[in-house]
N, C-alpha and C positions, 0 to 999 in steps of 0.2 A: 439577214443574219447579222450584218454589222451593227444594226440598231439594237438588236437583242443583246449582242455580245458586249457592246459598250455600256448599255443600261445595267447589266448584271455583272460587269467587271470580269468577263470571261477571260480576256487577254491577260489581265493582271493576275488572275487566279492561276492560269497556266504557267505564267512566268514564275510565280512563287513556287509552284510545284516543281518545276524544272530546277530552280535554284537549290531547293532542299534535296532533291534527288542527287544532284552533282556534289553537294557538300557532304551528305551523309552516306551516299552510295549503299543503300540498304540491300540486304540479301533478298528480301521479298518486297519489291517496289510497289506492287499493287496494294497490299495491305498497308504499306507505309503511306501511300497517297490517300487511302481511305481514312486513316487516322488523322492525317493532315487536314482533310476536309471536315472531319468531325470536330476538330479544334475550333474552326471558324474564327480564327484570330488574325487574319491577314491584314485587317485594318486597324488593329490596336497600336498604340504608340510603342515605338522601340527607339529610344533616344539616348544619346550620349551628350552630356554637357561638360565641356572641358574649357580650360583657360588658366591664366596665371593666378597666384594667390590673391584673394580679396577682390576678384573680378565679379563676384556675386553668383557663383555657381550654385551654392546651396540654396540661396533665396529663390533664384529662378527655377531650379529643379523642383523645389517644393511647391511653388506656385503652379508650375505645369501639372504636377501630380494632382493638385487640388482642383484645377480647372478641368482636366481630362479624366479624372478619377483613375489615374494610373498608380502603379506601385513605385514607391521611392526606394532607390538602392544607393548605397555608397560603400566604399571599401571597408570603412570602420565597422559598419553593421555586418558585413559578410564575415569579418574576423570574429566578432562577438557572438554571432548566432550559434547557439548550442544545437540547433537542428541540422546544421551542415556537417558532414562527416569529417572534413579535414580542417574545420575552423580552429580546433585546439592546436593543431600543428602550426597554423599561421600565427596564433597568439603566442605560442612558445617562441617562435622565431622573432616576433616583435619584442617580447620581453627580454630576449638575449641581444637586442639591438642589431639583429641580423636582417639582411634583405630577404624579403619573401620572393621566392622564384616566380617567374611569370606563369609557368604551367600550373602552379598551385592557385594563383589568382584566377586563372581560367577555369580550373576545376570547381572552385567555390562559386564562381558566377554561373557556370553552366548548371550546377545543381540547383542554385537558387532560381534560375530562370525556368526550371521545369516545375516549379510550384504552381498551384492552380491560380493564385492571384496574378502572377506574372503572365501566365498563358491567357487568361480570360480578360484581364484589364489592361495589359501592357505594362511597360516599365520605363523609368527614367533613371539612368545611371549618372550619379554626381561625381565629377572629378576623376574619372577613369575612362580610358587608359591615360597614363602619365608619360609614356614613351612610345616611340614607333615600334619597338620590339614587342611591347605588351599588346599593341594593336594587331600586329601580325599574328601573335599567338592566339588572340581571340578569334581572328579570322580563320585560322587553321582549325580551330575547335568548332567553327560553324556559328559563332556569335557575331551577328552582323546587324548594326543599327539601321533604321530607316532614315534617321536624321541625326546629324552631328552638329551641335551648337558650339561654336568657338567664340567665347567672350574675350574682348580685347579692350585695354585701356592704357594710358601712359603710366610709366613706372612711378612718377611722383604721386599720382592719384592713388595707385595701388598701395604704395608705401603708407600714405596717410590713412587709408581705409584699414589696412591690416593692423597698424599700431593702435587703433582705437577699437578693435574688435573685442567683444565679450561674448561669452557662451553661457547659456542656461543649461546646467548639467542635468536638469530634470527632463526637459523637452528636447534638448539639443538644438534649440533655436539660436540663431546668431543675431546679436544686437551690436550697436555701435554707440560710443559715447557722444558722438556729434550728430550723426545722421539718423539713428534709429534707436532712441532711448525708450525702454518699455514704460508704459503708463502705470502698470501694476507695481506697487511698492514691494510686494512679496517677491516678485520676479527680480526687481532691482537688487534686493539684498542677497540673492543667491547667485548672481552673475559672477563668473570667474574668467580670468584671462586664459585663453587656450594655450596649450603647450607650444613652445617654439616661436612665440610671438615676440620678437625683438627686432631692432633695426638691422643688425648683422644677419640674423637668421632669415629675415624677410628678403634682404638683398640677395642672399645665396639662393633662396627658392625662386626668386624672380629670374636670376641668371640661368638657373637650371630649366625653368619653364621656357625661356627664350630659345634654349638649345633644342628642346624636345618638341615644341609645338609645330614647327614646319614639317617634321617627319610624321606627326599624327595627321596633320592636314593632308599630306601626300597619300597616306594610307586610305583616307576616306575622301578622295578627290571628287567623286561624283555626288556625294550626299551631304556635304558640309556647308555651313554658312558662317562667316565671320561677322559678329555683331558688336558694335561699339558699346561698351559697358559704361562709358563716361558720360552718362546722361541719367535723368530720373529713372528710377527702377521700373515705374509703370510703363515708360516708353520702351525700355529694353524688353520688358515682358511682352508688350504688344507686338514688337518685331519678331521675337522668338516664337510667340504663339502662331503668328501668321505663317512662319516658316514650317513649324512642325505639323501644322494642319494641311500643308500642301502635299500633293502627291508627287513622288519622283517621276521624272520624265519616262514615258513609256514608248517603246518602238512599235506598239500595236498600230495597225492600219487605222487611219482616222480621216473621215471625210466631213468637213465642217458643214453643219446645217444650222445656220444662224438666223434667229428671229429678233428683230428690233422693234420694240414697242415704246410708244411715247406720245405726248400731245403734239399738236401742230407747232412747228417752229423749233423742235428739240434737236434737229439735225440728223434725223434718221437717214435721209437721202444722201447727205454728205458722208456719213460713216459707212453706209453701204457701198458708196462709190470708192472710198478709200480701201475697204476690204477687198472689193472686186479687183482693184488695180494692183494691190500688193500680193494677194494670195490667189488670184485667178478664179475667185468665186463668181458664180452667175448672179448678177444683180437683178432681183425681181421686185419691182414696185407693182403691187397688185392693181392699183388704179390704172397704170399704163398698160398692164397686161390685158385688162378688160377693154380699154380703148383700142388696143391693137386688133382685137377680135372684131370690134365694130367697124374699124377702118378697113379691114380686109374683107368685109362683107361675107364672113363665113356664116354657116348655119347657126352656130352658137352666138355669133355676133348679132344676128337678127333677133335672137331671143333677148339679148342684153340691151339692144337699142331703145326699146320702149321704157326701160327703167331709167336710162340716161335722160331721155326726153322729159319724163315726168319728175325727175329729181329724187325718186325713191331708191333705196338700196337694192342692189341686185339680189335676187333670191339666193339663199345659201346653197341650195342644191346645184344651181347653175354655176355659182362662184367656185364651189369646190371642184366641180368637173373641170373647169378651165385651169385651176391651179394644179390639180392632180396631173393633168395632161402635160403641163409645162415641167413639173418636177420629175416626170417620168422620162424626159428626154435625156439623151446620152451625156450632154455637157453637165447637166445637174448631177447625174449619178456619178460621173467621173470626178468632177472638180469640186462638188459641193455648191451650196447656194447661200445667199443672204436675202431674206424676205422682209419687207416692210409694207405697211398698209393693210395687213391682215394677220390675225383675226382681230375683230373689233369688240367682241364680247366672249363670254365663257361658252356659249352654245356653239359659236363658230370654232373656238379653240378645241372643243370636244369633238366636233365633226372632223376637224383637221387631223386630230390625233388618230382617228379611225381610218384615215386614208393610207396609213402606213408610212407617212413622211413626217414623223415627229421630229421637231428640232432638237439638237443636242446642246445648243447654247442659246439661252434666252436673256436678252438685256432690256431692262426698263430704263429709258432715258428721262429722268424726272426734271421738269421745268415749270416754274411759276407762270401763271397765265399772263401776268403783267409783263414778264420778260418776253413771252411768246408774242404778245401784241407789239412790243417794241421791235422785235426782229422782223416780223412779217409785214406789219402795216406801213413800215417806213422803206420798204424795198420797191424798186421800180426798174423798168427796162428801157434801154435806148432802142426805139424801133428801127433805126438806121443800121446800127452795128450789131444789135442783138446783145450787147454787153449789159450785165446786170449791176445795179448800183444800190446803195443804201444811204439815206440822207444823213445818218449818224456815223456808221462804220466805214462806208466807202462812197463818199459824195463825189460827183464828177468835178474835174478841175475846170472844164470848159463850160462857160455860161450857156452857150448854144445847146450843148448836150443836156444841161439841166432843164432848159425850157421845153425840150421835146420828150422828156421822160414820160413814160406811161405806167400806171399801176394796174395790176390785174384786179378785176372786180371781185375775184375770190379772196383778195387780201383785205377786204373791208373789215374794220374792227368788229362789227356785229356778227359777221360770218365766222371770224376766227374765234370769238368768244363762244359762239354756239358749238363749234367743233370741239373746243377745249372742254366745255361743260359736258358734252356727250361722252368724251373720253374719261373725264374725271368720275363720272357716274359708274363707269364700267371697270375702272382700273383696279379697284380693291379686289373684286372677284377674280380678275385675271391674275393678280399677284398671288392670291391664294391657290389658284389653279396650277401655276408654274412655280412649284415649291423650291426648285433649285435655281431660280432665276438670279441674275446679278443686277444690282441696282446702282445706277451711276447718276451723279449730279451733272446735268447737261448745261448748267449755267457756268461754263468755264471754257477755256480755249479748246477748240475742236480737236486739235492734235493731241492734247492731253487726254481727252476722252478716248481717242483712238488708241493711245498707248495702253489704257486700261482694258479696252475691249481686246486688244491684241494679246495682252498678257494672259487673259482667260482663254483665248483661242488656242494658243500654242502650248499651254500647260494643262494637265488634267485638272478637273474641278476639285476643290477642297473636299476632304473626307467629311461626310455627314454622319456623325455618330449619334446613335439612338439609345 
């Protein structure tokens, strides 16, 4: 049940249904839930982008919309829209230099979010809410973003940006005299300075933003991220995109079933040991599992022994039987597991899938063959102490120890190259088979790799939009 529920996001779906039931409290909850399911929009973007003036809210918002095919929304467009019932009321208040009430903003946004494009494609709201009170009114109306992006930068940077800002009145695109001058001469000619762009006005707006942003952040404590906007725009966008494509933390039951794939020397054994140590997962190295059966002289061990003696791979049917029995034991079912050394090809992966023990996290640890040779062929063991050394990374300090070091015959360069070649021939098909796999560069510090694996283990996988 847990495998099916996680694969089809049943827990997240139930959570979304319960949230909407509590917010809207419909008189007919059954038909309300049916309508909710028919919308099929639980995975679409629902994003607020907030921050001080000139922090890049509009640019980032439009880039998100372009990348995710979402609908762009901003307060100015809500006021100008003739399709919204109360937009004329908002425009009249603005023309009279009066403040637009928060409940009117909420009504305009609520009506706009009920349009088909927002429902089916999702939306990105640029520069709103501007105060904590506006955020609370939106929440009371049932308007809740999935992600809140908070852009931040030093005041000196924001002041310089804002004073150089220019607007294309035709497309509403924002340009800058220094950082983003348009190439098209026709666009250059029609650029105008936006209203209220002066040093005193910018300073007032910055002060007001500093007063209001902490309250907004507090209102969205569990779903916001502060991102430094004082860096190249593409870098800001990359961080924002990574955040908005992540899924919020779920309290759904989760039992890790981790599969580590990679060439010899990529560090699968070390990463499996670290995961087992920190999270209590059962560490299953498939080769050791088969050797244990042979050493215990079990019936299945007697079937495996001839394959070991001849050097041929163990027959898939026997291998799957051994693996299925191990994964069926209570410690694996309760604590989860981390498997390495299997599968070696797509046929084994497909057979493994049909055992009912499909992994929910698959990691490919990529490593060049020349690095694998350096890691494996230079390692040796002290037969007296059992300590493992490496002639480059961990040489023995004592010359006597150095003299008695012994290398495993399996670490010979020819054998390592052969194993790497076999893996490289199979890996492309395996990568295609495991579509949601995570790819990591294994040629770096092992604890850095572990942090990457850990981040994907404790957080839901990113949304795969089709």
